[in-house]
Kinemage of the C-alpha trace (Angstrom):
@kinemage 1
@onewidth
@group {chain A} dominant
@subgroup {mainchain}
@vectorlist {calphas} color= white
{ca unk a 1} P 88.315 107.089 -104.820
{ca unk a 2} L 90.560 110.017 -103.840
{ca unk a 3} L 89.870 111.777 -100.592
{ca unk a 4} L 88.809 115.401 -101.046
{ca unk a 5} L 91.026 118.154 -99.696
{ca unk a 6} L 90.144 119.284 -96.223
{ca unk a 7} L 90.563 122.753 -94.715
{ca unk a 8} L 93.390 121.721 -92.382
{ca unk a 9} L 95.317 119.961 -95.167
{ca unk a 10} L 95.322 123.080 -97.324
{ca unk a 11} L 96.066 125.295 -94.317
{ca unk a 12} L 99.135 123.177 -93.466
{ca unk a 13} L 100.368 123.520 -97.028
{ca unk a 14} L 99.815 127.296 -97.118
{ca unk a 15} L 101.622 127.704 -93.782
{ca unk a 16} L 104.580 125.680 -95.055
{ca unk a 17} L 104.779 127.703 -98.288
{ca unk a 18} L 103.938 131.148 -96.883
{ca unk a 19} L 104.878 131.164 -93.171
{ca unk a 20} L 105.261 134.971 -93.072
{ca unk a 21} L 101.731 135.560 -94.339
{ca unk a 22} L 99.330 136.770 -91.637
{ca unk a 23} L 97.070 134.049 -90.247
{ca unk a 24} L 93.884 135.757 -91.446
{ca unk a 25} L 95.304 135.962 -94.969
{ca unk a 26} L 96.362 132.321 -94.790
{ca unk a 27} L 92.810 131.349 -93.811
{ca unk a 28} L 91.271 133.466 -96.558
{ca unk a 29} L 93.657 131.914 -99.088
{ca unk a 30} L 92.625 128.448 -97.933
{ca unk a 31} L 88.924 129.301 -98.285
{ca unk a 32} L 89.619 130.763 -101.740
{ca unk a 33} L 91.422 127.608 -102.876
{ca unk a 34} L 88.719 125.312 -101.513
{ca unk a 35} L 86.031 127.466 -103.132
{ca unk a 36} L 87.831 127.425 -106.482
{ca unk a 37} L 88.114 123.634 -106.358
{ca unk a 38} L 84.387 123.254 -105.637
{ca unk a 39} L 83.102 125.440 -108.496
{ca unk a 40} L 81.804 122.915 -111.020
{ca unk a 41} L 80.800 125.152 -113.890
{ca unk a 42} L 82.964 127.689 -115.647
{ca unk a 43} L 81.625 130.721 -113.739
{ca unk a 44} L 84.639 131.780 -111.729
{ca unk a 45} L 83.117 134.800 -110.112
{ca unk a 46} L 83.547 135.844 -106.508
{ca unk a 47} L 79.892 135.079 -105.938
{ca unk a 48} L 80.211 131.507 -107.270
{ca unk a 49} L 83.379 130.918 -105.261
{ca unk a 50} L 81.617 132.180 -102.116
{ca unk a 51} L 78.671 129.857 -102.791
{ca unk a 52} L 81.038 126.891 -103.151
{ca unk a 53} L 82.719 127.475 -99.788
{ca unk a 54} L 81.328 124.917 -97.324
{ca unk a 55} L 80.749 126.840 -94.106
{ca unk a 56} L 77.734 127.753 -91.997
{ca unk a 57} L 78.175 131.428 -92.844
{ca unk a 58} L 75.691 133.222 -95.071
{ca unk a 59} L 76.563 133.780 -98.706
{ca unk a 60} L 76.820 137.538 -98.264
{ca unk a 61} L 79.396 137.145 -95.480
{ca unk a 62} L 81.538 134.778 -97.567
{ca unk a 63} L 81.220 137.033 -100.602
{ca unk a 64} L 82.373 140.102 -98.666
{ca unk a 65} L 85.288 138.162 -97.171
{ca unk a 66} L 86.492 136.943 -100.598
{ca unk a 67} L 85.938 140.348 -102.220
{ca unk a 68} L 87.958 142.151 -99.533
{ca unk a 69} L 90.697 139.528 -99.678
{ca unk a 70} L 91.037 139.620 -103.467
{ca unk a 71} L 90.899 143.405 -103.706
{ca unk a 72} L 93.458 143.980 -100.954
{ca unk a 73} L 96.497 145.761 -102.407
{ca unk a 74} L 98.827 144.350 -99.749
{ca unk a 75} L 98.367 140.832 -101.109
{ca unk a 76} L 98.520 139.648 -104.673
{ca unk a 77} L 98.599 136.162 -106.218
{ca unk a 78} L 101.934 137.016 -107.879
{ca unk a 79} L 103.543 137.312 -104.453
């Protein structure tokens, strides 16, 4: 049985691929990736991604974090 990805594993990968990216953006990208991997149904909305993120934070806090990160013009997935 494969071991699931952990936060620090993905963070290490993101830091090796994007070392110039600000630490807060690296962390948000890690949470986004982990949330995307946890969404089981086909509803890829920000709300579903936020629900799938495994932290002690409230859903609203995670939703706002992902919304701000994805709508930030200084960062784009194409970069």
